[in-house]
C-alpha positions in Angstrom: -3.1 42.2 16.0 0.3 43.4 17.2 3.0 40.7 17.5 3.6 40.5 21.3 6.4 37.9 21.0 9.0 40.3 22.5 6.9 41.1 25.5 6.3 37.4 26.2 10.0 36.7 25.9 10.8 39.5 28.3 8.2 38.1 30.8 9.7 34.6 30.6 13.2 36.0 31.1 12.1 38.1 34.1 10.3 35.1 35.8 13.6 33.4 36.7 11.8 30.3 37.9 8.5 31.8 38.9 5.3 31.4 37.0 4.5 33.6 34.1 0.9 34.7 34.2 -0.7 35.8 30.9 -3.3 38.3 31.8 -6.8 38.4 30.3 -7.0 39.4 26.7 -6.1 38.0 23.2 -2.5 38.2 22.1 -0.9 37.6 18.7 2.3 35.7 18.6 3.8 35.7 15.1 6.7 33.2 15.5 7.9 30.2 17.5 7.6 30.9 21.3 9.2 28.9 24.1 8.5 29.3 27.8 11.4 28.2 30.0 9.4 28.9 33.1 5.9 27.6 34.2 3.1 29.6 32.5 -0.5 30.2 33.5 -2.9 31.4 30.8 -5.7 33.7 31.9 -5.8 35.3 28.5 -5.3 33.4 25.2 -3.0 33.6 22.3 -3.3 33.4 18.5 -0.5 31.9 16.4 0.0 31.0 12.7 -0.6 27.3 12.0 3.1 26.8 11.2 4.4 28.4 14.4 5.0 26.5 17.6 4.4 27.1 21.3 6.7 25.2 23.6 5.7 25.1 27.3 8.7 23.3 28.8 7.6 23.3 32.4 3.9 22.4 32.1 3.5 20.7 28.8 0.0 19.1 28.8 -3.4 19.7 27.3 -4.6 21.7 30.2 -2.0 24.4 29.5 -2.5 24.4 25.7 -6.3 24.4 25.9 -6.1 27.5 28.2 -3.5 29.1 25.9 -5.6 28.9 22.8 -9.1 29.0 24.4 -10.0 25.7 22.7 -9.4 22.1 23.5 -9.2 21.2 19.8 -6.7 24.0 18.9 -4.8 23.4 22.1 -4.5 19.7 21.2 -3.3 20.4 17.7 -0.7 22.9 18.9 0.5 20.6 21.7 0.7 17.6 19.3 2.6 19.8 16.8 5.3 20.7 19.3 5.6 17.1 20.6 7.9 16.4 17.7 10.2 19.3 18.7 12.0 20.2 21.9 9.7 20.7 24.9 11.9 19.0 27.5 9.1 16.3 27.4 8.7 13.1 25.5 5.0 12.6 26.5 1.9 14.7 25.7 -0.6 14.2 28.6 -4.2 14.9 27.6 -5.0 15.2 31.3 -7.9 12.9 30.9 -9.8 15.5 28.8 -12.2 15.1 25.9 -11.1 16.7 22.6 -13.8 16.9 19.9 -12.4 16.6 16.4 -14.2 18.1 13.5 -12.0 16.6 10.8 -9.1 14.1 10.5 -5.7 15.4 11.8 -2.9 15.0 9.3 -0.1 14.7 11.9 2.9 15.1 9.5 1.4 18.2 7.9 0.5 19.6 11.4 4.1 19.3 12.6 5.8 20.1 9.3 7.9 16.9 9.3 8.1 13.8 7.2 10.6 11.8 9.3 10.9 11.3 13.1 12.7 8.4 14.8 12.9 9.4 18.5 10.4 8.1 21.0 7.3 10.2 21.7 4.0 9.3 23.4 0.5 10.5 23.5 -1.4 9.5 26.7 -4.5 9.8 28.8 -7.5 11.3 27.0 -10.5 11.0 24.8 -10.7 11.9 21.1 -14.2 12.3 19.8 -15.2 12.6 16.1 -18.0 15.1 15.6 -20.4 14.6 12.7 -19.5 16.4 9.5 -18.6 15.8 5.8 -14.9 15.8 6.6 -15.2 12.1 7.7 -16.8 10.9 4.4 -15.0 8.2 2.6 -13.5 9.4 -0.7 -14.6 6.7 -3.3 -13.9 6.5 -7.0 -13.3 4.0 -9.8 -10.6 4.1 -12.4 -9.3 1.9 -15.2 -5.6 0.7 -14.8 -3.3 -2.0 -16.1 -1.5 -4.6 -14.0 1.3 -6.9 -15.0 2.8 -9.8 -13.1 6.3 -8.8 -14.1 5.9 -5.5 -12.2 3.8 -6.7 -9.3 3.8 -3.6 -7.1 2.7 -1.1 -9.7 -0.5 -0.1 -11.5 0.2 1.6 -14.9 -2.0 3.7 -17.2 -4.2 4.8 -14.3 -7.0 7.0 -15.6 -7.8 10.2 -13.7 -4.8 9.5 -11.4 -4.7 13.0 -10.0 -8.1 12.4 -8.3 -7.0 9.1 -6.6 -5.8 9.8 -3.0 -2.7 8.2 -1.6 -3.7 5.8 1.1 -6.8 4.6 -0.6 -7.7 0.9 -0.4 -8.0 -0.8 -3.7 -10.6 -3.4 -4.5 -11.7 -5.3 -7.6 -11.4 -8.6 -9.4 -8.1 -10.4 -8.4 -7.3 -7.9 -5.6 -6.6 -9.4 -2.2 -7.7 -7.8 1.1 -6.1 -4.7 2.4 -4.1 -3.5 -0.6 -3.5 0.3 -0.5 -2.1 3.1 -2.7 1.3 3.9 -1.1 2.3 6.6 -3.6 1.5 7.8 -7.1 3.2 9.6 -10.0 0.8 11.8 -11.8 3.3 12.4 -14.7 3.6 8.7 -15.5 0.1 7.7 -14.4 1.4 5.0 -12.1 0.4 3.9 -8.6 2.6 2.0 -6.2 0.8 -0.8 -4.3 1.3 -1.9 -0.7 0.9 -5.6 -1.8 0.9 -7.4 -5.2 -2.4 -8.5 -6.8 -3.0 -12.2 -7.2 -5.2 -12.4 -10.3 -5.6 -8.9 -11.8 -3.3 -9.1 -14.9 -4.5 -7.0 -17.8 -6.5 -3.8 -18.0 -9.6 -3.5 -15.8 -11.6 -1.2 -13.5 -10.5 -0.8 -9.9 -12.3 0.9 -6.9 -10.4 3.2 -4.6 -11.7 4.1 -1.1 -9.8 6.5 1.1 -11.0 6.3 4.7 -10.9 9.2 7.2 -8.8 8.6 10.3 -8.9 10.6 13.5 -5.1 10.6 13.7 -3.5 10.1 10.3 0.3 9.6 10.3 0.6 8.5 6.7 2.3 11.7 5.7 5.4 10.5 7.5 7.8 8.6 5.2 9.3 7.2 8.5 8.0 7.3 12.0 9.6 5.1 14.7 8.9 4.5 18.4 5.7 6.4 18.7 3.3 5.3 21.5 -0.3 6.0 22.2 -1.5 4.9 25.6 -4.8 5.1 27.5 -6.5 7.1 24.8 -10.1 6.5 23.8 -11.0 7.0 20.2 -14.7 7.7 20.0 -15.2 7.1 16.3 -19.0 7.5 16.6 -19.7 5.3 13.5 -18.4 8.1 11.2 -14.6 7.8 11.5 -11.7 5.4 11.6 -9.0 5.5 14.2 -5.3 5.5 13.3 -3.5 5.5 10.0 0.2 4.5 10.4 3.2 6.0 8.7 4.4 4.8 5.3 7.5 3.3 6.9 8.9 2.9 10.4 9.0 0.6 13.4 7.7 -0.1 16.9 4.4 1.9 16.7 2.8 1.0 20.1 -0.9 1.3 20.8 -1.7 0.1 24.3 -4.6 0.3 26.8 -6.7 2.2 24.3 -10.3 1.9 23.4 -11.8 2.3 19.9 -15.5 2.9 20.0 -17.9 2.4 17.1 -15.2 2.2 14.4 -16.7 2.9 11.0 -14.1 1.3 8.7 -10.7 0.6 10.3 -9.3 1.0 13.8 -5.6 0.8 12.8 -4.5 0.8 9.2 -1.0 0.3 7.7 -1.0 1.5 4.1 2.8 0.8 3.8 5.3 -0.7 6.2 5.0 1.6 9.1 3.8 -1.5 11.0 7.2 -3.1 11.3 7.2 -4.5 14.9 3.7 -3.1 15.5 2.5 -3.5 19.1 -1.2 -3.6 20.0 -1.7 -4.4 23.6 -4.6 -4.5 26.0 -6.9 -2.5 23.8 -10.7 -2.8 23.3 -12.4 -2.4 19.9 -16.1 -2.0 19.1 -17.4 -1.9 15.5 -20.1 0.4 14.2 -21.6 -2.3 12.1 -21.7 -5.0 14.8 -25.5 -5.1 14.5 -25.3 -6.4 11.0 -25.1 -10.1 10.0 -21.5 -11.2 10.0 -21.2 -11.5 6.3 -22.4 -7.9 5.7 -19.8 -6.2 8.0 -17.0 -4.1 6.4 -15.1 -3.0 9.5 -11.7 -4.3 10.6 -9.5 -3.9 13.6 -6.1 -3.8 11.9 -3.9 -4.8 9.1 -0.1 -5.2 8.8 2.3 -5.5 5.8 5.6 -5.8 7.7 7.1 -8.4 10.1 7.3 -9.0 13.8 3.9 -7.7 15.0 2.8 -8.3 18.6 -1.0 -8.5 19.2 -1.6 -9.2 22.8 -4.5 -9.2 25.3 -7.0 -7.3 23.2 -10.7 -7.6 23.0 -12.7 -6.9 19.7 -16.4 -7.1 19.3 -18.1 -8.1 16.1 -15.9 -6.6 13.3 -15.9 -7.9 9.8 -12.3 -9.1 10.4 -10.0 -8.8 13.4 -6.8 -8.6 11.3 -5.1 -9.1 7.9 -1.4 -9.9 8.2 0.9 -9.9 5.2 4.2 -10.2 7.1 5.9 -12.9 9.1 6.9 -13.4 12.7 3.6 -12.4 14.2 2.6 -13.1 17.8 -1.1 -13.4 18.8 -1.3 -13.9 22.5 -4.3 -13.8 24.9 -6.7 -12.0 22.5 -10.5 -12.3 22.6 -12.1 -11.5 19.3 -15.7 -12.5 18.5 -17.7 -12.1 15.3 -21.0 -13.8 15.9 -24.4 -12.3 15.1 -28.1 -12.8 16.0 -28.8 -15.2 13.1 -30.0 -18.4 14.9 -29.6 -21.0 12.1 -26.8 -21.6 9.6 -25.0 -18.4 10.4 -22.2 -17.3 8.1 -18.9 -16.4 9.7 -15.9 -14.4 8.6 -12.1 -14.8 9.0 -11.0 -13.3 12.2 -7.3 -13.4 11.3 -6.1 -13.7 7.7 -2.4 -14.7 7.1 -1.5 -13.8 3.5 2.1 -14.9 3.6 2.1 -18.6 3.0 4.9 -19.4 5.4 4.1 -16.9 8.1 6.3 -18.0 11.1 3.4 -17.1 13.4 2.0 -18.4 16.6 -1.4 -18.2 18.2 -1.4 -19.0 21.9 -4.0 -18.6 24.6 -6.5 -16.7 22.4 -10.3 -16.9 22.6 -11.5 -17.2 19.0 -15.3 -16.7 19.1 -17.3 -17.2 15.9 -14.4 -16.4 13.7 -11.8 -18.5 11.8 -8.1 -18.3 11.1 -7.5 -18.2 7.3 -4.3 -19.1 5.5 -4.3 -17.5 2.1 -1.7 -16.4 -0.5 -3.9 -13.6 -2.0 -1.0 -11.2 -2.0 1.1 -13.3 -4.3 1.2 -12.1 -8.0 2.0 -15.7 -9.1 -0.1 -17.8 -6.7 0.5 -21.1 -8.4 3.1 -23.0 -6.4 6.7 -22.6 -7.7 9.9 -22.9 -5.6 8.7 -20.9 -2.6 7.6 -22.1 0.8 4.0 -23.3 0.9 1.5 -22.9 3.8 2.9 -23.5 7.2 5.3 -22.0 9.8 2.3 -21.8 12.1 1.7 -22.9 15.6 -1.8 -22.8 17.2 -1.6 -23.9 20.8 -3.8 -23.6 23.9 -6.6 -21.5 22.4 -10.4 -21.6 22.9 -12.4 -21.9 19.7 -16.2 -21.6 19.9 -19.0 -21.1 17.4 -22.7 -20.9 17.8 -25.6 -21.4 15.4 -23.2 -21.7 12.4 -23.6 -23.6 9.2 -22.2 -27.1 9.5 -19.4 -26.4 7.0 -17.9 -23.7 9.3 -14.3 -24.5 10.4 -11.9 -22.6 12.7 -8.8 -23.2 10.5 -9.3 -22.6 6.8 -6.7 -22.8 4.0 -7.5 -20.9 0.8 -4.9 -21.5 -1.9 -5.3 -19.1 -4.8 -3.4 -21.4 -7.1 -2.6 -25.1 -7.5 0.3 -27.1 -6.2 0.4 -25.8 -2.7 0.5 -28.0 0.4 1.0 -27.7 4.2 4.5 -27.8 5.7 5.0 -27.0 9.3 1.6 -26.7 11.0 1.1 -27.6 14.7 -2.4 -27.5 16.3 -2.3 -28.8 19.8 -4.0 -28.5 23.2 -6.9 -26.4 21.9 -10.5 -26.5 23.1 -13.0 -26.6 20.2 -16.7 -26.2 21.0 -19.7 -25.8 18.6 -22.9 -24.8 20.2 -26.4 -25.0 19.0 -25.6 -27.1 16.0 -22.7 -29.5 15.3 -20.1 -28.6 12.7 -18.4 -31.1 10.3 -14.8 -30.5 11.4 -12.4 -27.9 12.8 -10.2 -27.5 9.7 -11.0 -27.3 6.0 -9.9 -26.2 2.6 -11.7 -23.5 0.7 -11.4 -24.9 -2.8 -13.0 -21.8 -4.6 -9.8 -21.3 -6.5 -7.6 -24.5 -6.0 -7.1 -27.3 -3.6 -4.0 -28.7 -1.8 -1.5 -31.3 -2.9 -2.1 -33.9 -0.2 0.9 -36.0 -1.3 3.3 -33.2 -0.3 2.2 -32.6 3.3 5.1 -32.4 5.8 5.4 -31.9 9.5 1.6 -31.5 10.3 0.7 -32.2 13.9 -2.9 -32.2 15.2 -3.0 -33.7 18.7 -4.3 -33.3 22.3 -7.2 -31.1 21.2 -10.6 -31.2 22.9 -13.7 -31.4 20.7 -17.4 -30.7 21.5 -20.1 -30.6 18.8 -17.5 -31.6 16.1 -18.4 -34.6 13.9 -15.0 -35.4 12.4 -12.3 -34.8 14.9 -9.0 -34.4 13.1 -5.9 -35.9 14.5 -2.3 -36.7 13.3 -0.5 -38.8 14.3 -3.7 -40.9 14.5 -4.1 -44.1 16.5 -6.5 -46.5 14.9 -7.7 -49.7 16.4 -8.2 -52.2 13.6 -10.0 -55.5 14.2 -9.7 -58.2 11.5 -12.3 -60.9 12.1 -11.7 -62.9 8.9 -8.2 -64.2 8.1 -6.7 -62.2 5.2 -3.2 -61.3 4.0 -4.3 -57.7 3.4 -5.9 -55.6 6.2 -7.3 -52.3 5.0 -6.9 -49.8 7.9 -9.3 -46.8 7.4 -8.5 -43.3 8.6 -12.3 -42.5 8.2 -11.5 -39.0 6.9 -10.2 -38.0 10.3 -6.7 -37.0 9.2 -6.3 -33.2 9.0 -8.0 -31.6 6.0 -9.2 -35.0 5.0 -5.7 -35.8 3.9 -4.0 -39.0 2.9 -2.7 -41.8 5.1 0.9 -41.0 4.0 2.8 -42.9 6.7 2.4 -45.7 9.2 4.8 -45.2 12.1 3.7 -48.1 14.3 1.8 -51.4 14.3 1.3 -53.1 17.6 -0.6 -56.3 18.0 -3.1 -56.5 20.8 -3.3 -60.2 21.6 -2.3 -63.0 19.3 -2.3 -62.8 15.6 -3.8 -66.1 14.5 -4.6 -68.0 11.3 -8.1 -69.1 10.4 -7.8 -72.1 12.8 -7.0 -69.8 15.7 -3.3 -70.8 15.9 -1.0 -68.0 16.9 1.2 -66.8 14.0 4.5 -65.0 14.8 4.6 -62.9 11.7 4.8 -59.1 11.0 3.3 -57.1 8.2 4.7 -54.5 5.8 2.6 -51.5 4.9 1.1 -49.9 1.8 0.1 -46.2 2.3 -2.3 -43.9 0.5 -4.6 -46.7 -0.5 -8.3 -46.7 -1.5 -10.5 -43.7 -2.4 -8.6 -40.5 -1.7 -5.7 -42.3 -0.2 -7.6 -42.7 3.1 -6.4 -46.3 3.8 -3.2 -48.0 4.7 -2.9 -51.7 4.0 -1.1 -54.1 6.3 0.3 -56.9 4.1 0.9 -60.2 5.9 2.9 -63.2 4.6 -0.1 -65.5 5.2 -3.8 -64.9 5.8 -4.3 -64.0 9.5 -6.8 -62.3 11.8 -6.6 -60.3 15.1 -6.5 -56.9 16.6 -3.8 -54.2 16.0 -3.2 -50.6 17.1 -2.0 -48.7 14.0 -0.5 -45.1 14.0 -1.1 -43.2 10.9 0.2 -39.8 9.8 -1.1 -37.3 7.2 2.4 -36.2 6.3 6.0 -37.0 6.0 7.3 -35.9 9.4 10.5 -34.3 8.1 
């Protein structure tokens, strides 16, 4: 009960480089305490939550667990002081298991809202213990949304009860939209992303997930790293909630086990230049049919994320990305289930910025698809912005098994009319359907709108390998056309094999194979001109000859204007 701070300071001063030994007993320390010398705890200490213990010569979980007689309390106090001077930038958990009884609000724990210096948490296991503290906070409320103010909900009923960081769902709300802040006095909520079709007054649902480490209380957090930490979510907790803003949050060589809702969430823009490297993720709902799963590995709202060499098992989605400049390299994410006929599959990665400037290279996409969507656009009808594109998909493995035939690995879902594809390269991928064939590798989800095929630009599908795919998309597309009866018009059919069932918009080459002859078999030294986008759906290109002829030609068609 007596504050022993002075005695501890005196012992530290007297040690002069030797080890301070705290003898058995329980000691109260009423204010911040720093050990400049090594310290060994045989007894334990008690400190107010707001006061810090800094062990500058042996800063690790072993020391703090001994100091406070508890791994959980020791972890909290060690994590608290990580954001202050300890002469260390890394908190080593010494490979120990720490059992959490409730989410840890890291900003509140350390008493800061902004931190921009590198810090790291490494080498341990965080385990969520069952309890009501992990329950999702869920409620509904009526609010008003206007397109002219796309990042705000107004007139929010019962706003005081809505937690910041809650995910919003409802009619016209895209995936992974969160409450970034609220103003109780004005009954307004700020949104992480605009809503695509929610204009007017309606009811919304708000779900606040419980995260083992919650950094959302930071208005800015930069250069924080978590490495070689296992998050044992136990089917009751989510993993990490990022800061409201910040950059270069790095999660590497970690494992997330039995994630209930989200492994890594960004409710704001603390995901700028997010790095997720060499991690493994396992969903709590992986035993459910794919269409029933609600779990997700990560989402991002800012730019320049790097997602590399990760493995994710049977989540609802792998990631929802609302920024640009993303890199997906060497990941294996699989979303199949045990349904053996006409299985429904989910989007593995959803890109919600139409022109995403993103590349996928060397990934293993297993029973998932990549979806291009503009569901975070308050005015989803095409205007003067960039449309879908800025995407390169190269050297990946795409497989599916026992799926419905309409399944595709690349899906475009326009939320409004007038959109098209501009700048899409799909090359050197291996596409393999097992069990049952699928119709094609790419498709348009026309639930809300379709694409403007006459506006396609710079679309390249080539050098891909197909197995179990009925219609094998390619552009530029080489078509061998044989005309057995002399005619001045040869209709060259793309057979719906141009990407997304698009139009034959250009003919870039016509090469005769053998002689072009008239009806009598006499060689004719003539050349045709072309008519594009002919026939039903613009699937044909006509070769127009100056006189009726017959023969064989190799014709190169494109689904786009190349520039």
